[in-house]
N, C-alpha and C positions, 0 to 999 in steps of 0.2 A: 416559539421553537424555530421558526424560519431564521431568525437571527442566529440563535445558536447552531442550527445546521450550516448556515453559510460561514460561520467562524471556524467550525471544525473542518469543513471541505477546504477553505481557503488555507488553513493552517496545514492540513494534510498535504495538499499540492505543493505549498511553499516549502514544506520541510523535506519532501522526497527528492527534490532536485539536489543533486550533489553540488555543493557549494566549491568544492575544492578541484573538481574535474572540470576540463574545459568543453564547451559544447562546439560541435561542428555540423556541417551539413552531413547527411548520410554518406558514408563512404561510397565511392564509385563501384567498387567490386563487391558490395554487400548483397548477402542472399538472405531470405527469410529463414529466421531461426526455426529449428524443429521444436515442436511442442515438448517433446522429451527433454531437450537440452535446456529450454526455459523452465520447465518444472523442476529440474535437477537444481538449478540456480535458486529458486524460491523456497522450495519444499524444506519445512522444518526451520525456518529462519524468521527473523523479526527484522522488519526494515524500520530503522530508527528515524524517527521524525525529530531533528535536533533543533530547529529554528522555531522559535515562537510556541512550542508545543510540549516538548519534554516526554514524548510518547512513541507510539510506532504501531505497525500493523505486523501481526503473526500470521504467516502462511503455513497452515498445518498439513501434513502429508496426506490427510484424507480430503483435502480440498476446502476445509473450513478456515475461515479468516477471522480475526479478532483485532479490533483497533481500540486504542486508548490514548487520551492525551491529558498529561498532569494539569495544564491549565483549565480544562473541562472535565476534572476528575469524576464528576458524577454522570458523566455520559460514557457510553460505550458503543462501538460498532460491532455487528456481528452479521456474518454471511457466510459467502463462499468465494473461492477464486478457482480458476481453470485456465488451461492455456489451448489454443487452437493452431491449425495448420496454416493460418495466415500471420503467424508470428507474434500473436496478440497473447498477453496475459491480463485477463479481466477479473476484477474484484466486483462484488455485488453485495453492498453492505446496507444494512438497516441501523440507523442511529437509534439508540434508546436513551431516554432521559427522564428525570423525576417530572411528574405531572400529578400534583396532588398526593393522593395515597396510592396511586398506580404509577407504572412506567408508560410513558408515552413513546411513541415510536414514529419516526420519519418514513416517508415513502422509500422504497428501495433505491440506492444510489449505484448505478453501474459505472465503472470506469475501466478503459482499457488502455494498456501500455503496449506499444509496438516494439518488436526486436528484430534485429538483424545480425549477422555475423559477417565480419570482413574477412579478406584473404588471408589474414594472419591468425584466424580463429578467435578474434576478440568480439564479444558480444557488446552490441550499442542498444540503447533504448531511446524512445521518444515518447512523451506524453501527449495526450490530446490536445489537438490545436497548438501545437508547438513545433515549428520547423527545425528546431535544433535535435540533434542526436548526441547522447551522453555515453562514453565509453563505460562498461561495467568492470571497473577494476576494483582494487582493495578498498576504494573510498566510496563504494556505492551505498553504504548504510546497513548493509545486511549482515546480520550476525546470527550465529547458530542459536537454536533454542527460542523458548517463548519466554522473552524478556519482561513482559507485563503481565504474566499469568497471576500473580498474586493481587494485582490492581484490579484486573478484570473480574476475578472471582469476588473480590470485596465490593465492587460496583454492582455486580449482578446480584448479590445479597441484599445491598441497600435499595435496589430497585425491586426486590421481591420475587426475583427469578433464579 
């Protein structure tokens, strides 16, 4: 399972970095983004993981998070997401996978993305241990709706819950 979890986490992290946007240092005039502004951007949307995965993570309006990758289609991530006054959007996922007749589960995996807003109102984000900041434009990979809901339901059924 450790190898599967490592592959899923690596795929997720490599896929969520926008490949068409240019990274920069944090804008000098940047201020911490408000929790409300961050939540508005993510809530009810799926962030597509296009590289090496073919899946994504859905950020439900009620704080639920669901993740799925096509290349590990018999696994799914389930948990929560939230924002805080420090400009962070955190997701806390448990990955479920087939383990004999029952579903196995990883330990909880928490990851936080930092957000700031520049003088022009553009939001930027940075992943843990990454000094680069990425502008959140139209190429962020966020799309409206729960794009992998059918796949998550099917995987849940296969896993027996």
